[in-house]
C-alpha positions in Angstrom: 15.9 39.4 -13.8 13.8 37.9 -16.6 14.5 34.4 -17.8 12.8 33.3 -21.0 13.0 29.6 -19.9 11.0 30.4 -16.8 7.3 30.4 -17.5 6.4 31.4 -13.9 5.9 35.0 -12.7 6.4 36.4 -16.1 10.0 35.2 -16.2 11.2 36.5 -12.8 14.4 34.4 -12.4 14.8 35.1 -8.7 11.3 33.8 -7.8 11.8 30.8 -10.2 15.1 29.9 -8.5 13.5 30.1 -5.0 10.6 27.8 -6.1 13.1 25.3 -7.6 15.3 25.3 -4.5 12.3 24.7 -2.2 11.0 21.9 -4.4 14.4 20.2 -4.2 14.5 20.5 -0.4 11.1 18.8 0.0 11.9 16.3 -2.7 15.1 15.4 -0.9 13.1 15.0 2.4 10.8 12.6 0.6 13.7 10.6 -0.8 15.2 10.3 2.7 11.9 9.4 4.2 11.2 6.7 1.6 14.7 5.2 1.9 14.2 5.2 5.7 11.0 3.2 5.4 12.6 0.7 3.0 15.6 0.3 5.2 13.5 -0.2 8.4 11.2 -2.8 6.7 14.3 -4.6 5.4 16.3 -4.4 8.7 13.6 -5.8 10.9 12.3 -8.3 8.2 8.9 -6.7 8.4 8.4 -7.6 4.7 7.5 -11.1 5.9 4.1 -9.6 6.9 1.7 -8.9 4.1 0.5 -5.5 5.3 4.1 -4.3 5.8 5.0 -5.4 2.3 2.2 -3.1 1.0 3.9 -0.3 2.9 7.2 -1.3 1.4 5.7 -1.0 -2.1 4.1 2.3 -1.2 7.6 3.6 -0.1 9.2 2.4 -3.3 6.5 4.3 -5.3 6.9 7.4 -3.2 10.7 7.2 -3.6 10.3 7.1 -7.4 7.7 9.9 -7.3 10.1 12.1 -5.3 12.8 11.5 -7.8 10.4 12.6 -10.5 9.9 15.9 -8.6 13.7 16.3 -8.3 14.5 15.7 -11.9 11.5 17.6 -13.2 12.6 21.2 -13.6 11.8 24.3 -15.7 12.4 22.5 -18.9 11.7 23.5 -22.5 8.9 21.6 -24.3 10.2 18.4 -25.9 10.8 14.7 -25.4 12.7 15.1 -22.0 9.9 17.3 -20.6 7.3 14.8 -21.8 9.2 12.0 -20.0 9.4 14.0 -16.8 5.7 14.8 -17.0 4.8 11.1 -17.6 7.0 10.0 -14.7 5.2 12.4 -12.3 1.8 11.4 -13.5 2.6 7.6 -13.4 4.2 7.6 -9.9 1.6 9.9 -8.4 -1.0 7.4 -9.4 1.1 4.5 -8.1 1.3 6.2 -4.7 -2.4 6.8 -4.6 -3.3 3.3 -5.6 -1.0 1.7 -3.0 -2.7 3.9 -0.3 -6.0 2.5 -1.6 -4.7 -1.1 -1.4 -3.4 -0.6 2.2 -6.8 0.8 3.1 -8.6 -2.1 1.5 -6.3 -4.6 3.3 -7.1 -2.9 6.6 -10.8 -2.9 5.9 -10.9 -6.6 5.0 -8.8 -7.5 8.1 -10.7 -5.4 10.5 -14.3 -5.3 9.3 -14.6 -8.6 7.3 -12.0 -10.4 9.4 -10.5 -11.9 6.2 -7.0 -12.4 5.1 -6.4 -11.0 1.6 -2.8 -11.9 1.1 -3.7 -14.0 -1.8 -4.7 -10.9 -3.7 -1.3 -9.3 -3.4 -0.4 -10.1 -7.0 -3.5 -8.3 -8.1 -2.5 -5.3 -6.1 0.7 -5.1 -8.2 -1.3 -5.3 -11.4 -3.6 -2.5 -10.2 -0.9 -0.2 -8.8 1.9 -0.6 -11.4 0.0 -1.4 -14.6 -3.7 -0.4 -14.8 -4.9 2.3 -14.3 -1.6 4.0 -13.5 0.2 3.2 -16.8 -2.9 3.8 -18.9 -3.8 7.1 -17.3 -0.3 8.4 -17.5 -0.1 7.6 -21.2 -3.3 9.3 -22.2 -2.1 12.9 -22.1 0.5 11.9 -24.7 -2.4 11.8 -27.1 -2.5 15.3 -28.6 0.8 16.4 -27.0 -0.8 17.5 -23.7 2.5 17.1 -21.7 4.9 20.0 -21.4 6.1 22.8 -19.1 3.7 23.4 -16.2 5.5 25.7 -13.9 8.2 24.3 -11.6 8.1 21.0 -13.3 6.9 19.4 -16.5 3.3 18.1 -16.3 0.1 18.7 -18.3 0.4 22.0 -20.1 -1.3 25.2 -19.1 -3.6 25.1 -22.2 -4.7 21.5 -21.4 -6.4 22.3 -18.1 -9.3 19.8 -18.6 -6.8 17.0 -18.8 -5.3 18.1 -15.4 -8.7 17.6 -13.7 -9.9 14.6 -15.6 -6.6 12.6 -15.3 -5.7 13.5 -11.7 -7.6 16.0 -9.5 -11.1 14.7 -9.9 -10.1 11.0 -9.3 -7.8 12.1 -6.5 -10.4 14.0 -4.5 -13.1 11.3 -5.0 -10.6 8.8 -3.6 -9.8 11.1 -0.6 -13.5 11.4 0.2 -13.8 7.6 -0.1 -10.9 7.2 2.3 -12.6 9.4 4.9 -15.7 7.2 4.7 -13.8 3.9 4.9 -11.6 4.9 7.8 -14.7 6.4 9.6 -16.5 3.1 9.1 -13.5 1.1 10.3 -13.3 3.3 13.4 -17.0 2.8 14.1 -16.6 -1.0 13.8 -13.7 -1.0 16.2 -15.6 1.0 18.8 -18.6 -1.3 18.4 -16.4 -4.4 18.9 -14.7 -2.8 21.8 -18.0 -3.0 23.7 -18.3 -6.6 22.8 -14.8 -7.4 23.8 -15.0 -5.7 27.2 -14.6 -8.3 29.9 -13.2 -10.9 27.5 -10.6 -13.0 29.4 -9.1 -14.5 26.2 -5.5 -13.1 26.1 -5.3 -13.6 22.3 -8.5 -11.7 21.8 -7.3 -8.8 24.0 -4.0 -8.7 22.1 -5.9 -8.7 18.9 -8.1 -5.8 20.0 -5.0 -3.8 21.1 -3.4 -4.4 17.7 -6.5 -3.2 15.9 -6.8 -0.1 18.0 -3.1 0.8 17.5 -3.5 0.4 13.7 -6.5 2.6 13.5 -4.7 5.3 15.6 -1.8 5.3 13.2 -3.8 5.2 9.9 -7.0 7.1 10.5 -5.4 10.4 10.1 -3.8 9.6 6.8 -6.7 10.9 4.7 -6.3 14.3 6.4 -2.6 14.2 5.6 -3.3 13.3 2.0 -5.8 16.1 1.8 -3.4 18.6 3.2 -0.7 17.6 0.7 -3.1 17.9 -2.2 -5.2 21.0 -1.4 -2.6 23.6 -2.4 -1.7 22.0 -5.7 -5.4 21.8 -6.5 -6.0 25.5 -5.6 -2.9 26.4 -7.8 -4.2 24.5 -10.8 -7.7 26.0 -10.4 -6.1 29.4 -10.4 -4.1 28.4 -13.5 -7.3 27.5 -15.3 -8.7 31.0 -14.9 -5.5 33.0 -15.5 -2.9 33.5 -18.3 0.3 31.6 -18.3 2.9 33.4 -16.2 0.3 35.2 -14.0 1.1 33.1 -11.0 0.6 33.8 -7.3 4.0 33.5 -5.7 2.7 32.5 -2.2 0.6 29.7 -3.8 3.5 28.3 -5.6 5.5 28.3 -2.4 2.8 26.3 -0.6 2.6 23.9 -3.5 6.3 23.1 -3.6 6.3 22.7 0.2 3.6 20.1 0.1 3.3 18.3 -3.3 6.7 16.5 -3.3 6.5 15.7 0.4 4.6 12.3 0.1 7.6 10.1 1.0 8.5 12.0 4.1 4.9 11.9 5.3 4.6 8.2 4.6 7.7 7.7 6.8 6.0 9.5 9.7 2.6 7.9 9.4 3.6 4.3 8.6 7.1 4.1 10.1 6.7 5.9 13.4 4.4 3.4 15.2 5.4 2.8 18.8 7.0 -0.6 18.2 9.2 0.7 15.4 10.2 3.8 17.5 11.2 1.5 20.4 13.7 -0.3 18.1 15.4 2.8 16.6 17.9 3.1 19.4 21.6 2.7 18.4 22.2 -0.4 20.4 19.0 -2.2 19.1 19.8 -1.3 15.5 23.4 -2.3 15.8 22.3 -5.7 17.2 19.7 -6.2 14.5 22.2 -5.1 11.8 24.7 -7.6 13.1 22.2 -10.4 13.2 20.9 -9.5 9.7 24.1 -10.9 8.2 24.6 -13.9 10.4 23.0 -17.1 9.3 22.9 -18.5 12.8 21.1 -15.4 14.2 17.4 -15.0 13.5 16.4 -11.4 14.5 12.8 -11.0 13.4 10.2 -8.3 13.9 8.1 -9.5 16.9 4.9 -11.0 15.6 2.7 -10.0 18.5 3.4 -6.3 18.2 3.4 -6.0 14.4 0.4 -4.1 12.9 -2.1 -6.5 11.3 0.0 -9.6 11.9 -2.1 -10.8 14.8 -5.4 -10.8 13.1 -4.0 -11.9 9.8 -2.7 -15.0 11.4 -6.0 -15.7 13.0 -7.5 -16.1 9.6 -4.9 -18.5 8.3 
C-alpha cells in the first residue's frame, strides 16, 4: 500500500510500519535501560560520588533522547515536527557531551591524578546549554527541520546541515575518544610496572580500581562508533539519492542502533562487577528497606566504587 504521509520507500506503508515498530522497540529498550541506571544510582546512593553523578546525568540525557525517538514519528512538516527534530538534535548533543565529560573526568583522575569535582557545575553549562542548545537551534534558521524518514530531523534537502551540525562533530569526537582512552590505557600499563611490588595496600587498591574502570570504559568508543555508523551511512546515501529512494535494509540497521543509546549505557556503565553483585533480590530488598529508614545507612561501598578511591586521594 502507498501512504502519502510516508516519505520512505516511495510511500510503501508496510515497510514504513515495520521501521516505526522497530524504532519503538529499541526506543523502549533505551528508556528501560536509562531508568534502570537512574534507579541503581539512586538505590545505592552512588550519586554521592562525582563520577557516578556524571553517569546519572548521562542516563537522564539518554532517557530524554530515547523519548525523542519514541515521540518522533512520520509527521507532516510543521511546528510539531520542528519540535520533535529540535528535541532529537538537542538531546543527541547532550548525550555526546556527557560522554566527553565522563572521559575528561577519567583522564584527569587517572593521568593527571587530579580531582575535578569543582568543575561539575561547568559540565552542566557545557552539556545542557552550550553548545547543545545553540547547535540544536541553528537549523531553525531557514526552516531546515522537517520530515527525515522515520522521525523528524533535518530535511532531505538540507543535507549540509546534517553533516555540519551533527555527523562531522560526532566522528571527530569519536576519534578523539579513541586517542584519549588509548593514552589512558598506556598510562595505566606504564604505572602498573611502577606499582609492581608496592606493599602499600591503599596503592594496590587504587591500582585495581583504575584497572577495573579502564576495562569497563575503554570499549565505549567502539560502542558509540557502532551505534553511529549505520545512521551515517544512511545519511550519506540520502545525500546522493532522491527522497523516497531508500534502502530498506539500511533503515532497518539504523532504527536498530540509533535509538539504543540508553540501553547500551546501562550495559557499559551499570554492569560493573560490584553493581552486578548487588543486583540479587535479597540485596536489593535489604537496600530498598534501608533506603527509607532514617536509622539505617546503606551506602555504596567506597572501596569498590569506580573512581572513588583515587578521587578521595586527591582531596
